[in-house]
N, C-alpha and C positions, 0 to 999 in steps of 0.2 A: 594640640598645644599651639594655638595660633596667636593669642593675645600677647602683647609685650609684657603685661603683668605676669602671666603664667610662665613665660620664658625666663624672666628675671627671678621669679621665685624658685623655679627649678634650678637655675644656676646657683642661687644662694644655698639651696638645700645640698646640692652636690658639693659646694665649697665647704659647708659646715660639716658634712659627713666625711668628705675626703681628707680634710685637714685634721680630723679627729685622730687619725692614725699617727700623725706627727706629734700631736699633744700627748698621746699615750706613750710614745717613745721617750719623750722628754720626762714625763712623770715617773716612768719606770726606772730612771736613773737614781731616784731617791726613795720611792715608795714600793713596798712589796705588792705584787700584782693583784692579789685577791682583795686586799684592803683598799687599794687604789680604785678598783672597780666598784667596790661598795661605796666609797666616798663619792664617786661620780653619781651613783644612783641616789644617794642621800640628797645631794644638791638638787637634782632634777625632780625628785619626789616632793620636796618642800615647795618648789615652784608650781608643780602641778596641783598640789593640794590647794594652794592659793587660787589657782585658776578655777578649779572645781567649785570652790566657795564663792568666788566672784561671779561665776556664771549661774550659780544656783542649781547645779546639775544633781540629779539623783545618784548617790554613790553607794547606798547600802545594798549589799547582795541579798536577794530575796528568794532565790531558787537554788536547787542543788547544782544546776548548770552554771549559775553565777559563781558558786564556790569552786567548782572544778575548773572553770575558766581562769579564775584568779590564781589558783595553785599552778595550773599548767603554764599560764603566762609568766608567773613569777619565777618558777623553777626552771622551765625550759627556754622560753623565749627571751628571758632577761637574765636570770641567775647563771645558768649553765653557759649561755651564749657569751656573756661578758667575762665570766671567770675563765673560760677556755681561751677567749680572745686575748685577754691581758697576759695570761701565762704564755700562750703561744707566741706572742709578740716579743717575748724575751729572747727568742731564738731566730727571728726573721726580721727583715726590714719592714718598714711601714707599707711600702708598695706591695710586697709579697703578701702581707696580711690582708690588705684590701682586695687583692686579686683572688686569693683563695676563698674569701667570704663571698665573692661575687658568684661562686658556684651554687649558692643556696637555691635560686629559682630552678636550677637544673635537677637537684636531688630531691626536690619536693614532690614531683609527680609520682615517682615509684612508691614513696611513703603514703601518698594519698591513695594510690591504687590498693595498698594493703589495708588501709584503715577506713576508707570511704567506699562503700559498695558500688556507688554509681560512677566512680571515676574510671576512666579508661586511658591507656597510653597508646598513642598512634605511633607507627613506625618511625617517622621523623624525630619524635621526642625520644624514642629509645636510642637512636643513633646519636642524638644530641647529648644524652646522658653519658654515653661511652666517650664521646669527644671531650666532654667536660672533665671526666675522671682522668683521661689521658693528659689533659692540660695540667691538672694538679700533680700528677706523677712527674711530669717533665719539670715542673717548678721544684718539687721536693728533691729529686735526685740531682738537680743542678748544684746543690750544696754538698753532695756526697751522700750516697744511699744510707750510710750509717752516721752521718753528720748531724749537728744540731739543727740545721735547717729542716731536715726530714722530720725530726721530732716536732718542731714548731708548726710545720705544715699539717702534720697529723692532728695536733691540738686544734688548729684553726678549722680543719675539716670537721672535727667533732663539734666545733662551735656552729658551723653551717648546718650540720645535721640536727643539732638541738633546736635551731630556729625552725627547720622544716618540720620536725616532729611536733613541736609546740603549735605551729600554725595549723597543722592538720587536726590535732586534737581539738583546738578551738573551733575549727570548722564543724566538728561533730557536736560540740556542746551547745552552741547557739545561746550564748549568754544574753540576758535581757538588759544588761548594763550597756550604756552608750560607750563609745570608743574612748573618750577622754577619761572618765572615771575608771574604766577597765585598765587603761594604760597606767593610770596612777597607782592602782592596786598592784599591778604587775611589777612596777618599778620598786614599790615599797617592799613587797614580799621578796623580790629578787635581791634587793639590797640587804635585807635581814639575813637571807640565806648565805650570802657572801660573807657577811660579818661573822656568822656562826662558823663557817668553814675556815675563815682566816684565824679565828681564835683557836681552833683545833689544830691548825697547821703549825708544826714545830718551827718552821722557818720564818714565821710572821709574828710581829708584835707591834701593837700601836705605840708602845712606849719607846720603841727604837726609831720612830718616824721623825725625820727632820723636815719641817716645812720651810723650804727655801722660797725665795720669790718666784723662781721658775716653776716649782711644784705647785704653788698656790695659783699661779697664772694658768698652768696647764689644767688643773682641777676645775677652776672657775670656767675656763673655756669649754671644757668637756661637759660640765653640768649645765651651764646656762645656754651656750650657743649650740654645741653639737647635739645635746640630748633634748633639752626643753625647747629651744628654738627650732631645732631640726624636726622634732615631732610636730610642732604646730604648723610648720611649713608643709610637712608631709600630709597632714590631715586636710589642710586647705586645698592642696593640689589634688588630693584623692577625690574630693567632691567635684573639682572643676574639670579634671582631665581623665580620671579613671585609673584603675589599678594597673592595667597593662602598659599604658604609655608611661606611667610614673615608675614602673619597675626598671626602666632604662637608667635610672639614677644609679643602679648597681654597677653600671659599666662606665659611668662618667667619674664616679668617686675614686676608683683605682688610678685613673689617669692623674687626677688632682693629688692623690696621695703620693704618687711617684714624683711629681713635680716638686711638691713641698718637701718631700723627704730628701730630694737632691739639693734644694735650695737651703733648707734649714739644718739638715743633719748630715749632709755630704754623702748620702747613700747613692750607690751606683745601681744601675739597672742592667742586668745581663741579657744576652740574646735569648737564653733559655726562658727567662721570665716573660719576655715579650711573646715568644712562641706559645708558651703555656697560656697566657692571657688570651691570645688570638684563638686558641682552641676552645677555651671556655666561652668566649663571645660567640663563636660559631655554634657551639652546643646550645647556648641560650637561644640563638636565632632559630634553630631547628625545633627546639621545644615550644617556642612561641610563634611559629610561623603563621598559624591561622590568625592569631590576635594581632601580630605585627602587620599582616596584610590588610586588616580592617583599618589600621592607621594610615597605611601608605596608599590604599586604593583610591580614596577621594582625591589625593594629590595627583595620582596618575590619570584619573578620569578628567580632572580639570585641565591637565596638561594637553590631553588629546580631545578636549571638547565634549566629553561625555558626562552625563549626569549620573549621580550615584545616590541610591537611597541610603540614608544613614543607618548604621547598625542599631539594633535594639538595645544592646548593652555590650559588655565585654566579658570574656572568659575569666573566671576567678579561680582562686585556689593555687595560682602559681606564684603570686607575690608573697614572699616570706616575711616582709617587714610589717604588714597590717592586714587585718581581716578585710577581705575584698569588699569593695563598695557595692558591687552588684554581681549577680549571676546571669550569664547569658544562656538562654535556651533558644529554641527556634521560634517561639511565639511570645515569650514574656521575659521580664527581668525582675529580680528580687533584690533586696538590700540586706546587708549584714555588716558586722563589725568585728575587728580583731586588733589586739594591741600590736604596736609596731616596735621594732628594735633597730636603733641606729648603731653605727659602728664607732 
């Protein structure tokens, strides 16, 4: 990520996704969580349908793999993820929600090991998984082991797991749809699933919703900026800088979420939250140590006057928000696509 354009776009993406947690917090003051999440997806889906039409992209599913990808993306990557996120954030601050979701790249490898026969977990990744889980436990018990924060952290951990499982399932199915139509289908299916669950939920009713100016602003921001705009920025950067480097947005977003939660909502950040986040970041570093070294090595070589042959590609399957742009092997790279999930 060397060009000024890429850096600015990365910063805009981190800002869009990091501030989304504050917008969720504001909207939850008036909207029931499942219905709120469904409304967010409704707005983003309409915008993406327009984008698919404007670009003339092929959107019709033609194979069984396409259908499986749409269902898996809609139910796991979008529906379950957003549903658990919005409900979980009823119990925790926006910063804690962002931090727990940053665990997603760490819990993905063991799921890939179970479902993808060629996947392997190296010892550093296993240690990283343990450190990440310890970080989540530290954050959870800081609010009392039987308190509401522990429940919220558990729901958010379920949200991270749903992304991880969904991404691995999509890695197996190999849809023929390109990423934007597949993302559009996933958001539409996820939104419908959340509407259905909201109707069945005894504590939610669309008739009881009051659309205040704050709620409308939060919903518009989430649908237009954080979801539609965030996905477009993500897809653009994915093609330009690759999945591994782009996955670092998972660890800039929580910082932004914490800052805006403090500025807009008066949320405090505890020492336990900071320690838990540090453990999760360390776990991520161990899980991605090979890929991160490919990013850092050219800088080190330039610093010490050595030349470095560029890598053929980047390791994929670790980034939970989008199907990896390329697979790295020792001799060749291939391309694939996966719907992404913003926070």
